[in-house]
C-alpha positions as CSV (number, residue, x, y, z in Angstrom):
1,X,-11.8,-11.4,7.6
2,X,-9.5,-9.4,5.6
3,X,-10.8,-8.4,1.9
4,X,-10.1,-5.7,-0.9
5,X,-12.4,-4.1,-3.3
6,X,-11.7,-1.8,-5.8
7,X,-12.4,1.5,-4.9
8,X,-16.0,2.8,-5.7
9,X,-17.8,6.2,-5.4
10,X,-19.7,4.8,-2.0
11,X,-16.0,4.5,-0.6
12,X,-15.5,8.3,-0.8
13,X,-17.2,9.0,2.8
14,X,-14.8,7.0,4.1
15,X,-11.8,8.4,2.4
16,X,-13.0,11.6,3.3
17,X,-13.4,11.0,6.9
18,X,-9.7,9.5,7.0
19,X,-8.3,12.5,5.2
20,X,-9.7,14.8,7.6
21,X,-7.8,13.4,10.5
22,X,-4.8,15.2,10.9
23,X,-3.0,12.7,12.8
24,X,-3.8,10.0,10.2
25,X,-2.6,12.6,7.2
26,X,0.9,13.5,9.1
27,X,2.0,10.1,10.6
28,X,0.5,7.9,7.8
29,X,0.5,10.0,4.6
30,X,3.2,12.2,5.6
31,X,1.1,15.3,5.0
32,X,0.6,18.5,7.1
33,X,-2.8,19.3,6.4
34,X,-5.9,17.1,6.2
35,X,-8.1,17.2,3.0
36,X,-11.6,18.2,2.3
37,X,-14.3,16.6,0.4
38,X,-13.3,18.3,-3.1
39,X,-9.7,17.3,-2.3
40,X,-10.0,13.7,-2.0
41,X,-12.4,13.4,-4.9
42,X,-9.7,15.5,-7.2
43,X,-7.0,12.8,-5.5
44,X,-9.2,9.8,-6.4
45,X,-10.0,11.0,-9.8
46,X,-6.2,11.6,-10.3
47,X,-5.5,7.9,-9.5
48,X,-8.4,6.7,-11.9
49,X,-7.3,9.0,-14.8
50,X,-3.6,8.3,-14.4
51,X,-4.5,4.2,-14.7
52,X,-3.8,3.9,-11.1
53,X,-5.7,1.0,-9.3
54,X,-7.0,1.9,-5.8
55,X,-8.5,-0.5,-3.3
56,X,-10.3,-0.4,0.0
57,X,-9.1,-2.4,2.8
58,X,-11.9,-4.3,4.6
59,X,-11.8,-5.9,7.8
60,X,-15.0,-7.8,8.8
61,X,-16.7,-5.9,6.1
62,X,-15.6,-2.7,7.3
63,X,-13.2,-0.3,5.3
64,X,-9.9,0.2,7.6
65,X,-7.8,1.5,4.8
66,X,-6.3,1.5,1.3
67,X,-3.8,0.1,-0.8
68,X,-3.2,1.7,-4.5
69,X,-1.4,0.3,-7.3
70,X,0.3,3.5,-8.8
71,X,2.3,4.8,-11.5
72,X,1.9,1.8,-14.0
73,X,4.7,2.2,-16.4
74,X,4.4,0.8,-20.3
75,X,7.5,-1.6,-19.0
76,X,5.1,-3.3,-16.4
77,X,6.5,-1.8,-13.3
78,X,4.2,0.0,-10.6
79,X,4.3,1.4,-7.2
80,X,2.2,0.5,-4.0
81,X,1.1,2.8,-1.3
82,X,-0.2,1.6,1.8
83,X,-2.6,3.3,4.3
84,X,-4.2,1.7,7.4
85,X,-6.6,4.0,9.3
86,X,-7.2,1.9,12.1
87,X,-7.1,-1.8,13.6
88,X,-3.3,-1.5,13.0
89,X,-1.0,-4.3,14.5
90,X,-3.6,-7.4,14.2
91,X,-2.5,-8.6,10.7
92,X,-4.7,-6.9,8.5
93,X,-2.3,-5.2,6.2
94,X,0.1,-8.6,5.5
95,X,-3.1,-10.4,4.1
96,X,-4.4,-7.0,2.2
97,X,-1.2,-6.6,0.6
98,X,-0.9,-10.4,-0.5
99,X,-4.2,-9.9,-2.2
100,X,-3.1,-6.7,-3.8
101,X,0.0,-8.5,-4.9
102,X,-1.9,-11.3,-6.3
103,X,-3.9,-8.8,-8.5
104,X,-1.1,-7.0,-9.5
105,X,1.1,-10.2,-10.9
106,X,-2.1,-12.3,-12.1
107,X,-4.6,-9.6,-13.5
108,X,-2.2,-6.5,-14.4
109,X,0.7,-8.8,-15.3
110,X,3.2,-6.6,-13.7
111,X,6.5,-7.5,-14.2
112,X,7.7,-5.4,-11.1
113,X,6.3,-3.9,-7.9
114,X,8.0,-1.5,-5.6
115,X,7.2,0.4,-2.3
116,X,8.7,3.6,-1.4
117,X,8.5,3.6,2.6
118,X,9.5,6.6,4.6
119,X,11.6,5.6,7.8
120,X,8.6,7.0,10.0
121,X,6.6,4.2,8.4
122,X,8.3,1.5,11.1
123,X,5.0,-0.8,10.9
124,X,5.0,-1.5,7.6
125,X,8.9,-1.9,7.3
126,X,8.7,-4.3,10.3
127,X,5.9,-6.1,8.5
128,X,8.0,-6.7,5.4
129,X,10.9,-7.8,7.4
130,X,8.6,-10.4,9.1
131,X,6.6,-11.2,6.1
132,X,8.6,-10.3,3.0
133,X,6.0,-11.1,0.0
134,X,9.1,-11.4,-2.0
135,X,9.9,-7.7,-1.7
136,X,13.5,-6.9,-0.8
137,X,15.3,-3.9,0.1
138,X,16.8,-2.5,-2.9
139,X,18.1,0.7,-1.3
140,X,17.8,3.5,0.9
141,X,17.3,7.3,-0.4
142,X,19.1,9.1,1.9
143,X,17.7,12.3,3.6
144,X,14.9,12.0,0.8
145,X,12.1,13.2,2.7
146,X,11.2,16.3,4.8
147,X,9.2,15.3,7.8
148,X,8.8,16.3,11.4
149,X,11.3,19.3,10.9
150,X,14.0,17.1,9.6
151,X,15.2,14.9,6.6
152,X,14.3,11.2,6.7
153,X,15.5,8.5,4.6
154,X,13.0,6.4,2.2
155,X,13.7,2.5,1.8
156,X,12.8,1.1,-1.4
157,X,11.4,-2.3,-1.2
158,X,10.5,-4.4,-4.8
159,X,9.8,-7.7,-6.3
160,X,9.7,-9.0,-9.6
161,X,6.9,-11.3,-10.9
162,X,9.2,-14.6,-10.7
163,X,10.3,-13.9,-7.1
164,X,6.8,-13.0,-5.8
165,X,5.4,-16.2,-7.5
166,X,8.3,-18.1,-6.0
167,X,7.6,-16.4,-2.8
168,X,3.5,-17.6,-3.1
169,X,4.6,-20.9,-4.1
170,X,6.5,-21.6,-0.8
171,X,3.7,-20.1,1.1
172,X,1.0,-22.5,-0.4
173,X,3.2,-25.4,0.3
174,X,3.8,-24.3,4.0
175,X,0.1,-23.9,4.4
176,X,-0.8,-27.3,2.5
177,X,1.6,-29.0,5.1
178,X,0.1,-27.6,8.1
């Protein structure tokens, strides 16, 4: 069972532990150093102060990652940031992402959502090719990120509210036909 929950103070423990893991920080977050409790608290506080909406991703009621709706603009656009700490490759992120996109378009009433994905996030890119959620590749920013001592491309995937609703409608029909 995959679920999402808006981040609460009790989730700090999980966020702190994940961000202490150098491999998670480097390969999932793209950062070279782990973060201590104070830095994690500051990061979450910045998200909340900026009006971002951080979600904890749960699998069988256990926190396994997070997705954040960030940089919400006055013209109803936003970015999503995804990080799965454990249980990768078993279909958690597609289910969680769908729930976050439902929230973004139905509750927040966003018009456009995008995700900037470094080329080394191969798992998420593969997921979006298989299960696009209306997200389409809009472009590739060449050498936009420096990681592993070399420049990496960053892929921009985005969808509009009407494209997502069309995708969600097709998915609902397919589920009802099975």
